[in-house]
N, C-alpha and C positions, 0 to 999 in steps of 0.2 A: 366741224365734228366734232362734238363734246364730249367731253369726259366726264362720267356722275365721281363724285369725290367718294369713298369706303363709308360709312353708317360705323366712326370711331365709338359712338359711345355708347352702339349696342355689343360692338364685337367687346367692350370693353370690361361687362357686366358680367359675374359670374352667372354660371349656368343654374335658377334657383333647385335646391333639395328635393323631392320628392316629399309629399305629407306623411306619408310611412316613416321613410327614413327617420325624417326630422324627430317625429314621435318618440323612434326608436335609440337615439342619437340623444333625447332629452333625458329618457326613462334611464341609459349608461351613466348619467351625468348626475343626476339623481341618486344613483346605487351606489357612485362612486363617493359621493359626499355622504351618504346616510353611512356606509363603511367606516371610511372615516372617521365620522364622530363617534361607532358606537367602538372602535378600535382604540382611540385617543382618549376617550373619557376615565375618569377613575371609577366612577360608578358603577356597578354590578347589572347590567342589563339579560336576563333570561326570557325566556317563553317556555313553559309545559304544556303539555297535551291534557286530553280528560284524564290518564290516569296518571298524571306526575310525572311522566317519563320526560328529558329535557331534550326539548328541539331545536333550542338556539340557547346559546351562552359565548357573551363578550369575553374577550382576554383578560377585562377585571375579574370578572366573574370566577374562568378558568382558573386565574392564578390565585387567589382566595381560596380555595380549596385545594391549593396544590397539584392540579392535572390539567391535561392539555383539554381545550374543546372536545375533541375526537373523544377521549375516552369517558366524556360526560356526556353524550350525546348519546341516547337512548337508555341512560340509565335516570331512578326519582333518586330522591334524597336521603334515601337506606345507604346509597352507595358514598355516600359524600361527609354525611353525618351522623354521628353517636344515635343511638335509637331513639333513645328519648326526644333529641330534639326534632330526628326526622320525623317520629308519629306528631310532634305537636305542629312541623310546616307542613306536611300534608294533608292534617285536619285542618288546620288554617285556608289550606289553598280549596280544600273540598267545601268550604263552607260557604266562600268566598262566589265561586262559582255556582253553588244552589244558588245562592240567593242574585245572582247576576250584579251587585252593586260595588263600588272599589270601594278600597280601606287602605287609609295611613296612620300606621301604628310603628311603634319602634319594638325590636326583636333585640334576643340575644345569642348569637350563635357559637358553636363549638367547632373548631378545623384546623387542621393543621396545623395543630398544637397550640392555637391560639383561639381564644377567647374575643369574640368583637361585639360591640353595640351597633346595630344597625336602624339607621331609619328607612324603612319601606313603602314602596306603593306599589299597590296588587292590584290588575282588573280583567274582566274576561276579556277573551280575545274571541269576537263570531265570526262565522261564516259568510257568503252575501245571501243568506238566506236568514239569518240573523238567529242560527242555534251555536249554542257554547261548543267551542272546541279546543279550549284551554286555557290556560293564564299568562297572563305577561305581567312582569316585577320589575323592578328598577330598585335597589337598594343601596343607598351613602352609608359609608364606615363611618360611625362618631365615636367609633374610640377614642380617640385622642380629645376629640371636644370632651363626650364623660370624664373622662380622667381630671382634665383641665376644672370641670364644675365642681365632682369632688376636691378639689387641692383649694380650690377657690372656699368652699362652705369648711372647709376646714378649717382655713385660713380665718374665717369670717367667726366661727365657733372659739377658736381661739382669742378672739381678739375680744369678743362680747363675753367670755369668759372670765377675760382680765378684768372687763369692763363691770361685771356683776360683783368679781372678788373685792374691789377698791369700792362697790356702791357697798358692799356688805361691811365693809371694814370699819367704812363712814358710819352707816345706820345704828352696828352695835356698838362702835368705840363710844357715842356720846350718850348715847341711855346706861353705861357700863361706868363710865365717868361721873354722871347724874349720881348714880344708885352708889358708887364709892364714898363720894362727897357726904350723901347723905346717912350714910351708916357713919361716917368718920365724927361728922356734928353730933349725933346721935351717943356715941360711945363718952364723945368730949362733955357734950351738955353746952358743945359751943356755938355761938351763931343766934340770929333774931327770929328764925323760925322756930316754931313749938315742936312737940313731937309729933304730934296727928299732923303737920304741915310735912313735915320728913317723911313719915311714914309713908302719906300719900305720892309724894315724889318716889318715892323707891316702889311704890309698887306700881307707878306710871312706868317706870324706870324698865323695871320687871315686865311690865306689859308689851314694853314696845319691842324687845329683845323676843319674849314668845311668842308675840306677829310675828317678827323677821324668820325666825325660824321654823315655825311653823309654813311660812312662804315656802319657804324651801327645803322642807321636807314634800310639802303638796307638789313641789314640781318633777318626783322620784316615785312619790307613793301611786302607783298607778295600777298595780297587780292586785291592791284587793276586791271581792264578790262586791258583784252589784247587788242589790237586797231596794225592798220598797220601803219610803221613809217617808211619814209623815213633814213637809216641808214645814206646816207652822209650829211643829215642836224645833224645829233648825232655828224658826227666826226667832222663839223666844227664846233660847236657849245662847244665840246672839245678843241679845237685847240685854237676860242677865250678866254678860258677861262684862258689855259696855257700859254696866249701872255708874259706876263711879266716874267715870267719864263726862256720861250725861249729866250727871247731876252736879260735875265739879263747872260745867258751864254752861248750868241752869236753864239745861234744853227742854222745851216742854214736846212732849212724845206720844201722838196720836197712831193707836193702830187698829187696821180693821183685818182681823184674821181667820178667813173662812179653811175650811181643812181641806189639803190637796196634799196627791201621795206625788211622788216621784221614783222613777227606779232607777239606781245606777249607786255609784260607790260612795256612801258616808262623808267623806272628807273630801271629795270633789264639791257637793252640794254647801257644805260649809264653810272653803275655803271661799266660792263665791260670793254666797251672801253675806258673810265676814267683813271680805273688803269691800264690797258697795256699801254697806252700811257703816264700818269705819270711815269710809271717806265723807259719807254726809253726816259723821258725829263732828269730824275735822272743819265742815265747811260751813255746818249750822251757824246762824246766831242764834235762836231761840228757839227755833221750831222744828221740829222731824215727824213728817207724815208716812205711813207703812202700810201699803194694804195687799193682799193675798189674795188671790180669788182664781176661778176655773173660767174662762170666757165661754166653757158652755153654759152656764147659769144665765150667766145674763144674756145671751142671744139664742138659746135653744140647740146651738148648733154643739154636738156632745164631740168635740176636738181633745183629743187626748194631750193635752197640755195643761201647764197653770202660768199666770201671770203677777209676777212681784212688780211693786211698785216704791221707790223708795222717795220720798221729797224733801228738799229741805230749803232754808229760806236765807242760804250765805249769798255771798257776792256774786256769784254764776261765775261762768266761764269764760274768757275772754276770746273774741270771734278768730285772735291768730291762734289760740291754742287748743278751738274746738276737731281741727281736724290730726292731731297728735295725743290726744290724751289717754288713747291706748295702745303706745307707742312705748316698748321697756327704756326702762331709765329715764325718760320724759316723767317731771312734776312741776305742778306751781309751786307746791309748797317750799319752803324755804327752808326750813331745819326738819323737818321731821316724813319729809315724803322720797322714798326709795324707786318708786316710779312703776313699782313693780306690780302693785293692786290691780288693777284697772285692766293690765295686760294679761295678766292671770287669768281676772275672772272671765275676760274675753274669750281666751284660749279652754278654758272649760267650756264656757259656753257653747261653741266653737265645734266640740268635741263631742258633744251630747247633741245638736243640730238644734240646738237653741238662737236666739241672738238676743243682743243687750241695745238698747235705742236711747240716746240721751238730749234731753232738752231743756235749754237753760236761757234767763234773762239776766241781762247785766246792768239794766235801766237803777238807778241812785231811787228807794225807796220800794224797790216793787220786785228787786232780782231773788233770782229763785233758780235750783238745779231739781230735772224730775228725771230720776233714772228705770227704765222700762224693763225686765227682766220678762223674755217670755221663754220657757224649755218643756219641750214636750214628754210627757207623764214617761214615755218608755225610748229608752235611750235610739237613735239613730245613725248607724254607723256610720263613719265618713268614707268613702273610695278606697283611701289608701289604707282602713284600717279591714278591709272586707278580704 
């Protein structure tokens, strides 16, 4: 008589879970994980229906307005925020639901006695048929980050102010010393220089002081009324002001100035043109060319802009300096450069939606620099100014 051994392998195996039960178990696990994530994150997560009423808020979102989730559900933003903020939030939500397009943006909210800066992402929520049934949002509190940025900007501004003060003190001190020395020699009739030479030195020093003062005033004189300006007249005025320096360096200037109009602040345009032409006079060896025209005359395209070209036969801009010429306080000139002229010129061009391009060559015997300024006839406001 033989005895059969029991099937220990089959007996030791667990009874498999039915498919429906396994699916339900997985669903419960996923729900627990999701709830844990929603409860543990510091981000504000919420959902609203088509009418802007909250149907879900996570603990962080509820805490941010000083209420419980039960107090918020069924309410709209008017129950949580001041009227103006609530109106803005609800209007933004309606726009997103109407367009069906998600948006990421920064917003400011006042609630629970505190102003918060938020980085928010909102998207529409749809049902199985694709119909929009509400909106879901995630907002991150970036208030502390904003404060840190402001503190950093303030620190950088103070540092820039200190550098500017030092540069200005140095720039103004040199021509003042030369002016004082020239006046002393004139008064005492001493020295090898003639009275005419001493007067020329004094005038040059005064010009440098005037230039620096004008640049500084130009940084803050931004409240004057805009008006129609004849650009060719500004170029002629600038050339007349630079006439003594041009003659002193024996520079031959060639001009071709067509009538062009600009609408803006007079001081802005004069400062831009003066900075670029002064730079050309300082760099030129013996020749400077200036051309003013409207591209519409050349191409038949009635674009509302003018173009000013200023070229000199100087030694050109070294390759290692070309990426830095528009930086504040950067200058390739050992004595006379404050490094503010090109920086301010570019700032003015950007303000009006214009641009400045520079082409240059440093080859010995054929070096040159050409500055091309393109400015719209009418001012194009930047996004920050709107």
